[in-house]
C-alpha positions as CSV (number, residue, x, y, z in Angstrom):
1,M,38.3,-76.2,-16.8
2,T,37.1,-76.9,-13.8
3,T,39.7,-74.4,-12.4
4,G,39.1,-71.8,-15.0
5,H,35.2,-72.1,-14.4
6,R,36.0,-71.6,-10.7
7,T,37.8,-68.5,-11.4
8,A,35.5,-67.2,-14.3
9,A,32.2,-67.4,-11.9
10,P,33.7,-64.8,-9.6
11,R,34.7,-62.3,-12.0
12,H,31.1,-62.5,-13.6
13,G,29.7,-62.3,-10.2
14,G,31.7,-59.2,-9.4
15,A,30.7,-57.3,-12.5
16,R,26.9,-58.0,-11.8
17,S,27.6,-56.5,-8.2
18,A,29.4,-53.6,-9.1
19,A,26.6,-53.3,-12.0
20,R,24.0,-53.6,-8.9
21,S,25.9,-51.1,-6.8
22,R,25.9,-48.3,-9.3
23,R,22.7,-48.7,-9.9
24,R,21.7,-48.3,-6.6
25,K,23.7,-45.3,-6.5
26,R,22.2,-43.7,-9.0
27,G,19.1,-44.5,-7.6
28,W,19.8,-43.0,-4.6
29,A,21.4,-39.9,-6.5
30,R,18.6,-39.5,-8.4
31,R,16.5,-39.9,-4.6
32,T,18.5,-37.4,-3.0
33,L,18.1,-35.0,-6.1
34,L,14.3,-35.4,-6.2
35,L,14.4,-34.7,-2.6
36,A,17.1,-31.7,-2.2
37,L,14.7,-29.8,-5.3
38,S,11.2,-30.7,-3.4
39,L,12.9,-29.5,-0.2
40,L,13.3,-26.6,-1.8
41,V,10.8,-25.7,-3.4
42,L,8.3,-26.4,-0.6
43,V,10.8,-24.5,1.9
44,T,11.9,-21.3,-0.7
45,A,8.3,-20.6,-1.6
46,G,6.0,-23.1,-2.3
47,A,4.6,-22.0,-6.0
48,G,5.0,-25.3,-7.8
49,W,3.4,-27.1,-4.9
50,L,0.4,-24.4,-4.6
51,Y,0.6,-24.3,-8.5
52,L,-0.7,-27.9,-8.9
53,E,-2.9,-27.6,-5.7
54,L,-5.1,-24.4,-6.4
55,G,-4.8,-24.3,-10.7
56,G,-8.4,-25.2,-11.3
57,D,-9.8,-23.2,-8.8
58,I,-9.8,-19.7,-9.3
59,S,-13.0,-18.0,-11.0
60,A,-12.4,-14.4,-12.9
61,F,-15.3,-12.2,-14.3
62,D,-15.4,-11.2,-17.7
63,A,-13.2,-8.5,-18.9
64,D,-15.4,-7.4,-21.6
65,G,-17.2,-5.1,-19.4
66,L,-13.8,-2.7,-18.8
67,S,-14.1,0.1,-19.8
68,K,-12.2,1.2,-23.0
69,D,-10.9,4.6,-21.9
70,R,-9.1,4.0,-19.0
71,P,-6.3,6.2,-17.2
72,D,-2.7,5.6,-17.8
73,A,-0.7,3.4,-16.1
74,S,1.6,6.6,-14.5
75,S,2.8,4.9,-11.6
76,E,5.2,2.3,-11.6
77,G,3.4,0.7,-8.6
78,Q,0.3,-1.6,-8.8
79,N,-3.4,-0.9,-7.6
80,V,-5.5,-3.6,-6.7
81,L,-9.4,-3.0,-6.0
82,V,-10.7,-5.3,-3.3
83,I,-14.3,-5.5,-3.1
84,G,-16.2,-7.4,-0.3
85,S,-19.3,-8.4,-1.5
86,D,-22.7,-9.9,0.7
87,A,-24.9,-11.2,-1.4
88,R,-23.2,-14.6,-3.3
89,T,-24.6,-18.1,-3.7
90,G,-23.7,-20.7,-1.6
91,G,-23.1,-20.9,1.9
92,N,-23.0,-17.2,1.8
93,R,-26.6,-17.2,3.3
94,A,-26.3,-18.9,6.3
95,L,-23.4,-16.3,7.2
96,G,-26.3,-13.1,6.3
97,G,-25.5,-12.6,2.9
98,G,-28.3,-12.3,0.6
99,K,-30.8,-14.6,0.3
100,K,-31.1,-17.1,-2.9
101,G,-31.8,-14.9,-6.3
102,D,-31.2,-11.5,-4.5
103,I,-28.7,-9.4,-6.7
104,G,-24.9,-8.9,-5.9
105,R,-24.1,-6.1,-3.4
106,S,-20.8,-3.9,-2.5
107,D,-20.5,-3.9,1.3
108,T,-16.8,-2.6,1.6
109,A,-14.3,-1.9,-1.1
110,F,-10.8,-0.3,-0.8
111,L,-7.9,0.6,-3.4
112,L,-4.6,-1.0,-2.4
113,H,-1.9,0.9,-4.3
114,V,1.4,-1.1,-3.6
115,Y,4.3,1.4,-4.0
116,A,7.2,0.7,-6.5
117,D,9.5,0.3,-4.1
118,H,8.0,-2.8,-2.6
119,R,8.2,-1.1,0.6
120,H,5.4,0.7,1.1
121,A,1.5,0.4,0.7
122,L,-1.3,2.3,1.1
123,A,-5.2,1.5,1.6
124,V,-7.9,4.1,0.6
125,S,-11.6,3.4,1.3
126,V,-14.3,4.3,-0.3
127,P,-17.7,4.8,1.5
128,R,-20.6,2.3,-0.3
129,D,-22.8,5.5,0.1
130,A,-20.2,8.1,-1.2
131,L,-22.1,9.7,-4.1
132,V,-20.1,9.6,-7.3
133,D,-20.3,8.6,-10.8
134,I,-21.0,5.9,-12.7
135,P,-19.7,5.2,-16.3
136,A,-21.1,3.0,-18.9
137,C,-20.9,-0.4,-17.4
138,R,-21.8,-3.8,-19.5
139,L,-25.0,-5.4,-19.1
140,P,-25.5,-9.2,-19.0
141,D,-27.2,-8.9,-22.6
142,G,-23.9,-7.1,-24.1
143,S,-25.6,-3.4,-24.1
144,W,-24.2,-0.6,-21.8
145,T,-25.8,1.6,-19.7
146,A,-25.9,5.3,-19.9
147,P,-23.4,7.3,-17.3
148,R,-25.0,8.3,-14.0
149,H,-24.5,11.2,-11.7
150,N,-24.5,11.6,-8.1
151,A,-25.3,7.9,-7.8
152,M,-24.3,5.7,-4.5
153,F,-20.9,4.1,-5.2
154,N,-22.4,1.0,-4.2
155,S,-24.4,0.5,-6.3
156,A,-22.0,-0.1,-9.7
157,F,-21.4,-3.2,-8.3
158,S,-25.1,-4.0,-8.5
159,V,-25.7,-2.7,-12.5
160,G,-27.4,-5.6,-14.2
161,E,-29.2,-7.3,-11.3
162,T,-27.3,-10.6,-11.1
163,A,-26.0,-13.0,-8.3
164,Q,-22.6,-12.5,-9.2
165,G,-22.4,-8.7,-8.6
166,N,-20.5,-6.6,-11.8
167,P,-17.1,-6.2,-10.3
168,A,-15.9,-4.5,-13.5
169,C,-18.6,-1.9,-13.6
170,T,-17.1,-0.8,-10.1
171,Q,-13.4,-0.8,-11.6
172,N,-14.9,1.4,-14.2
173,T,-16.3,3.7,-11.9
174,V,-13.2,3.7,-8.9
175,E,-10.9,4.1,-12.4
176,K,-13.1,7.3,-12.7
177,L,-13.3,9.0,-9.8
178,T,-9.4,8.4,-8.9
179,G,-7.5,8.8,-12.6
180,V,-5.7,5.6,-11.3
181,R,-5.5,2.7,-13.7
182,V,-6.5,-0.6,-11.7
183,D,-4.4,-3.1,-12.2
184,H,-6.2,-5.8,-10.2
185,T,-9.4,-6.4,-8.5
186,V,-10.5,-8.9,-6.3
187,V,-13.7,-9.7,-4.9
188,V,-14.5,-11.2,-1.8
189,D,-17.5,-13.3,-0.4
190,F,-18.8,-13.7,3.1
191,Q,-18.3,-17.5,3.2
192,G,-14.3,-16.7,2.3
193,F,-14.1,-14.0,4.5
194,A,-14.9,-16.4,7.5
195,E,-12.8,-19.0,6.2
196,L,-9.7,-17.0,5.9
197,T,-10.1,-15.8,9.0
198,E,-10.4,-19.6,10.6
199,V,-7.4,-20.5,9.0
200,V,-5.0,-17.9,9.9
201,G,-6.1,-19.0,13.8
202,G,-8.3,-16.0,14.3
203,V,-7.8,-12.1,14.0
204,R,-7.0,-10.4,16.9
205,V,-9.8,-7.2,17.3
206,C,-10.6,-4.6,20.2
207,L,-14.1,-3.6,21.2
208,P,-14.5,-0.1,23.0
209,Q,-17.7,-1.2,24.7
210,D,-19.7,-4.5,25.3
211,V,-22.0,-5.6,22.7
212,Y,-25.0,-7.3,22.0
213,E,-27.1,-8.8,19.9
214,K,-29.7,-5.6,18.9
215,D,-26.3,-3.9,18.1
216,L,-25.9,-6.1,15.2
217,D,-29.5,-6.4,14.3
218,P,-31.3,-3.0,15.1
219,H,-34.5,-4.2,13.9
220,R,-34.7,-6.3,17.4
221,T,-37.0,-5.2,19.7
222,E,-34.6,-5.9,22.6
223,R,-31.1,-5.9,23.5
224,G,-30.7,-9.6,23.3
225,E,-27.7,-11.5,24.8
226,R,-24.1,-9.7,24.5
227,I,-22.0,-11.3,21.8
228,F,-19.0,-9.5,22.4
229,A,-16.8,-8.3,25.7
230,K,-15.3,-4.7,25.9
231,G,-11.4,-5.0,25.2
232,E,-9.2,-7.1,23.4
233,Q,-9.9,-10.4,21.7
234,D,-9.2,-12.8,18.9
235,V,-11.9,-13.7,16.3
236,S,-12.9,-16.1,13.5
237,G,-15.7,-17.1,10.8
238,R,-19.3,-15.9,11.9
239,R,-17.7,-13.9,14.9
240,A,-14.7,-12.3,12.6
241,L,-18.0,-11.3,10.3
242,D,-19.8,-10.2,12.9
243,Y,-17.0,-7.7,14.3
244,V,-16.3,-6.2,10.5
245,R,-20.2,-5.7,9.8
246,L,-21.2,-4.4,13.1
247,R,-22.2,-0.9,12.7
248,H,-24.7,0.6,15.1
249,G,-24.3,0.7,19.0
250,I,-20.8,1.9,18.3
251,G,-19.2,6.0,17.6
252,D,-21.8,7.7,15.6
253,G,-23.3,4.5,14.3
254,S,-22.8,5.2,10.5
255,D,-21.4,3.4,7.3
256,I,-17.5,5.4,7.5
257,G,-17.4,4.4,11.2
258,R,-17.7,1.2,10.5
259,I,-15.1,1.4,8.1
260,K,-12.4,2.5,10.7
261,R,-13.4,-1.1,12.3
262,Q,-13.0,-2.8,8.9
263,Q,-9.4,-1.1,8.5
264,A,-8.2,-2.2,11.8
265,F,-9.2,-5.8,11.2
266,V,-7.4,-6.3,7.7
267,A,-4.5,-4.6,9.6
268,A,-4.6,-7.2,12.5
269,L,-5.2,-9.7,9.7
270,L,-2.4,-9.0,7.8
271,K,0.2,-9.1,11.0
272,K,-1.3,-12.0,11.9
273,V,-0.2,-13.6,8.3
274,K,3.3,-11.7,8.4
275,S,3.8,-13.3,12.1
276,D,3.1,-16.5,11.2
277,G,5.5,-16.8,8.1
278,L,5.0,-17.2,4.1
279,T,5.6,-21.1,4.4
280,P,4.1,-23.6,2.4
281,G,2.2,-24.9,5.5
282,K,0.7,-21.7,6.1
283,L,0.2,-20.4,2.6
284,L,-1.3,-23.9,0.9
285,P,-4.7,-23.4,3.1
286,L,-4.8,-20.0,3.6
287,A,-4.6,-19.8,-0.4
288,D,-7.1,-22.6,-0.8
289,A,-9.5,-20.6,1.4
290,A,-8.9,-17.8,-0.4
291,V,-9.3,-19.1,-4.1
292,R,-12.4,-21.1,-3.3
293,S,-14.2,-17.9,-2.3
294,M,-12.7,-15.0,-4.8
295,T,-13.3,-13.6,-8.1
296,V,-10.8,-12.0,-9.9
297,D,-10.1,-9.9,-13.1
298,P,-8.4,-11.7,-15.9
299,G,-4.6,-11.2,-15.0
300,L,-5.0,-12.7,-11.6
301,D,-6.8,-16.1,-12.6
302,S,-4.2,-18.4,-12.2
303,A,-2.5,-19.8,-9.2
304,G,1.0,-19.0,-10.7
305,K,-0.2,-15.1,-11.5
306,L,-1.6,-15.0,-7.9
307,L,1.2,-16.0,-6.2
308,S,3.7,-14.0,-7.9
309,F,1.5,-10.5,-7.1
310,V,1.4,-11.8,-3.2
311,L,4.3,-12.9,-3.5
312,S,5.8,-9.5,-4.3
313,L,4.1,-7.9,-1.0
314,K,6.5,-10.0,1.5
315,D,8.6,-6.7,1.6
316,I,6.4,-4.4,3.0
317,D,7.0,-3.4,6.6
318,L,4.3,-3.1,8.8
319,R,4.5,0.5,9.5
320,N,4.9,1.5,6.7
321,T,0.9,0.0,5.1
322,K,-0.9,2.5,6.1
323,F,-5.3,2.6,5.5
324,V,-7.3,6.2,4.8
325,T,-10.4,6.8,4.0
326,V,-11.1,9.5,1.1
327,P,-11.6,12.7,2.6
328,W,-15.8,13.7,3.0
329,R,-17.9,15.1,4.3
330,Y,-22.1,14.4,5.2
331,E,-24.2,15.3,2.3
332,G,-27.6,14.9,4.0
333,A,-28.1,10.8,4.4
334,R,-25.3,10.5,2.1
335,V,-21.5,11.2,1.6
336,A,-19.9,13.3,-0.9
337,I,-16.0,13.3,-1.5
338,V,-14.4,16.4,-0.4
339,E,-12.4,18.3,-2.9
340,P,-9.6,19.2,-3.7
341,D,-8.2,17.5,-0.7
342,A,-9.0,13.8,-2.8
343,D,-7.6,14.9,-6.1
344,A,-4.8,15.3,-4.0
345,L,-4.7,12.0,-2.4
346,W,-5.3,10.5,-5.8
347,A,-1.9,12.5,-7.4
348,A,-0.2,11.0,-4.3
349,L,-0.5,7.3,-5.5
350,R,-0.8,8.1,-9.4
351,E,3.3,9.8,-8.5
352,D,4.0,7.2,-6.0
353,R,4.4,9.4,-2.9
354,T,3.2,8.2,0.3
355,I,0.8,10.3,2.0
356,D,3.7,11.8,4.6
357,G,5.2,13.1,1.1
358,E,7.8,10.5,0.6
359,D,8.6,9.6,-2.7
360,A,7.6,5.5,-2.8
361,G,9.1,4.9,-6.7
362,G,11.8,3.0,-5.8
363,K,13.8,4.6,-8.4
364,R,16.5,5.5,-6.2
365,G,17.1,2.7,-3.7
366,K,15.7,4.9,-0.9
367,S,12.5,6.4,-0.1
368,R,12.6,10.7,-0.3
369,K,10.7,13.9,0.5
370,S,8.5,15.2,-2.4
371,G,10.5,17.6,-3.4
372,A,14.1,16.1,-3.0
373,K,16.2,16.8,-5.5
374,D,18.4,13.7,-7.2
375,T,20.5,16.4,-8.8
376,A,21.0,20.4,-8.4
377,E,19.9,20.7,-11.7
378,D,16.3,19.6,-10.5
379,A,16.0,22.4,-8.1
380,G,13.2,24.3,-8.0
381,A,11.8,27.2,-8.2
382,G,13.0,30.0,-6.2
383,S,16.4,28.3,-5.5
384,P,19.8,30.4,-6.5
385,S,21.9,28.5,-9.5
386,P,22.5,24.9,-8.3
387,S,25.9,22.9,-8.2
388,P,26.5,21.1,-11.2
389,E,26.9,17.9,-9.5
390,P,24.4,15.8,-6.6
391,V,24.6,16.7,-3.4
392,S,23.9,14.9,-0.6
393,G,23.6,15.9,3.3
394,A,23.2,12.8,4.8
395,G,24.1,12.8,8.4
396,I,25.5,17.0,8.4
397,E,24.0,19.2,10.7
398,V,23.4,22.8,9.7
399,A,22.4,26.0,11.2
400,V,21.1,28.7,8.9
401,Y,21.1,32.4,9.6
402,N,19.7,35.2,7.6
403,G,22.0,38.0,6.9
404,T,20.5,40.3,4.9
405,T,16.8,42.5,4.8
406,V,15.3,39.9,2.9
407,T,12.2,38.2,4.7
408,G,12.3,34.6,4.9
409,L,15.6,33.6,3.4
410,A,16.7,31.9,6.3
411,A,13.7,29.0,5.8
412,Q,14.2,29.1,1.9
413,G,17.9,28.4,2.6
414,A,17.2,26.0,4.9
415,Q,14.6,24.3,3.3
416,A,17.5,24.1,-0.1
417,L,19.4,22.0,2.1
418,E,16.5,19.8,3.5
419,D,16.2,18.8,0.1
420,H,19.4,17.9,-0.4
421,G,19.2,15.7,2.9
422,F,21.1,18.1,5.4
423,T,19.2,18.2,8.9
424,V,18.6,21.8,9.6
425,T,19.2,22.0,13.3
426,G,17.7,25.4,13.4
427,T,17.1,28.8,11.6
428,A,17.4,32.6,12.7
429,T,18.4,36.2,11.6
430,A,22.3,37.0,11.6
431,G,23.3,39.6,14.0
432,G,24.5,41.7,11.0
433,Q,22.2,42.1,8.1
434,D,24.7,43.9,5.3
435,L,26.5,40.4,4.5
436,A,27.4,40.4,0.9
437,S,28.0,36.9,0.3
438,T,27.3,33.8,2.1
439,V,29.7,32.2,4.9
440,V,29.8,29.0,5.9
441,R,31.0,28.3,9.3
442,Y,33.3,25.4,10.6
443,G,34.5,23.9,14.2
444,P,37.7,21.7,13.9
445,G,37.5,18.5,12.3
446,E,34.4,19.5,9.8
447,E,35.9,21.4,6.7
448,D,34.9,18.3,4.3
449,H,31.7,18.9,5.5
450,A,31.4,22.9,5.6
451,R,32.4,21.9,1.7
452,T,29.7,19.8,0.9
453,V,27.6,22.3,2.6
454,A,28.8,25.3,0.4
455,R,28.0,23.1,-2.8
456,L,24.7,24.3,-1.9
457,F,25.8,28.1,-2.0
458,P,28.4,28.7,-4.9
459,D,29.3,31.9,-3.9
460,A,30.1,30.7,-0.5
461,E,33.3,31.9,1.8
462,L,34.6,28.8,4.5
463,R,35.9,29.9,7.4
464,P,37.2,28.1,10.4
465,G,36.1,28.4,13.6
466,S,36.8,27.1,16.8
467,K,33.8,26.0,18.1
468,P,31.9,22.7,16.9
469,G,29.3,22.7,14.7
470,I,28.5,24.3,11.0
471,S,26.4,27.5,10.4
472,V,25.6,29.0,7.0
473,T,24.8,32.5,6.9
474,L,23.1,33.6,3.8
475,G,24.2,36.9,1.9
476,S,22.3,38.9,-0.4
477,S,24.7,37.4,-3.2
478,Y,22.1,34.3,-2.2
479,A,19.0,36.5,-2.5
480,D,19.7,37.8,-5.5
481,A,20.3,34.5,-6.7
482,A,16.7,33.2,-5.5
483,S,15.2,36.2,-6.3
484,A,16.1,35.4,-10.1
485,A,15.7,31.7,-10.1
486,A,12.1,32.9,-8.7
487,S,11.4,35.2,-11.7
488,D,12.3,32.8,-14.3
489,A,10.2,30.1,-13.1
490,P,7.1,29.3,-13.9
491,S,3.6,30.0,-11.8
492,A,2.8,27.7,-9.9
493,A,-0.3,26.5,-11.6
494,A,1.8,25.9,-14.4
495,S,4.5,23.6,-12.4
496,D,4.9,20.6,-11.6
497,V,4.9,20.9,-7.9
498,P,2.5,17.9,-6.7
499,A,-0.5,18.8,-4.3
500,K,0.1,18.0,-0.9
501,V,-2.2,15.5,0.8
502,P,-4.0,17.4,2.9
503,S,-2.4,16.6,7.2
504,E,-6.0,15.7,8.2
505,V,-5.7,12.6,6.0
506,A,-1.6,11.6,6.8
507,D,-3.0,12.4,10.8
508,D,-5.9,9.8,10.4
509,A,-3.9,7.4,9.0
510,R,-3.5,3.5,10.4
511,S,-0.6,1.4,10.1
512,A,-0.9,-2.0,10.2
513,A,1.5,-1.9,12.9
514,D,-0.9,0.1,15.6
515,S,-2.9,-1.2,18.2
516,P,-6.1,-2.9,17.4
517,C,-7.9,-0.6,19.9
518,S,-6.5,2.7,18.5
519,R,-9.1,4.6,16.3
520,L,-11.9,2.7,15.8
521,S,-14.3,5.0,14.9
522,Y,-15.1,8.5,13.9
523,G,-17.7,9.4,16.3
């Protein structure tokens, strides 16, 4: 019996030991799994963590004030209206905002268009003094105002004379002005702006000259102390706010001159955030500062919605992030919006075209120039009967010659080639101008590329040559086909050919990758 007891005890003890070992292993496995899942969340996006941290802090305005007559969502991109408010409650008074009991005012505003390819973005600033039509807007008592004509743009934000302002009225005004449906609206106040700049550790800016206290406050009788030295420097907090509010003493001293510096600042802020990386350690304090001082539309009123939108922007290249001001001119002490230039800009946004004419709609996997055709059936007016299959001329160089007496035929053929991705090395008149059919000549080893070229010219004849390179000499058959296509096409007024954004708008654009010292003022 004793022996039996002696032998049984180790067996029971071994079972308990094994059970404890299994529990330890299961506990270790659970802890490891939890740790791995936590690291996965934190390292990849931090969305769950940020959601728990920020979920209750986001303030949204009442969507009842949005117009019931809104533009259709014609673009696959997203449009975000960003409003800077200089008259909010709390710590804004200490930073130069409106006084207690003052009404909300809009200091700056821009419409950010994120193209459907999520590779391009365009921010269009609207001067606060611009004369626009303000549609009916909702008052705090639930009634609606009468529409106003030729009113200052920033007065829309003050409709109702409340301390928090009226972002819904500004959104209605922007939609009326642009014909673009605004998907989201974000209002940022003075304090929030200052905190954002501190969280990122300062933003790189540039001053074309020394700036003094009187430049910031023209009511001063003396110049005062120097607050900014000429050249590049990092600013944050109150100094960052002073920089973007600075108006006098630089350039022409106008609000639209100040817009240039505000665009430069936002570009530098984006560059800084992107260079720091969208890691949880960087995202949390940045997002915390943002949401505590932002008012958003109901579509962004949770951390999940806000993070989803922000993370959708992570692939936009700084060089493809552009800033422009709506085409304008002075009208007395105010600013008039220039038409049809502005309409062409708004049309580009509605159609997901960049200001350089690229299609950034995201439907084809890559951008293309406006007017480029995906298939030959899409060829525009004035082109001869196209090939029934898609033609891609990527990487193929072609010289174009006019072998007829038809003026401009070489340019027309060159455009057809460029629309399909070919590189045209030059156009000229051929030695003879009595060619009946188009001829495609090619050098040694280039027959396959020549056949690709010939697909755009159905009657073309292929001819080998001893010299390298490919050339197209257009014959009268091409001229006849082009003439017939033009006569069958609708008139320009009735066609779908998009209006081109004026070159001066594109030429004046700022990229987020530009130097902070470039183009700081109109004056």
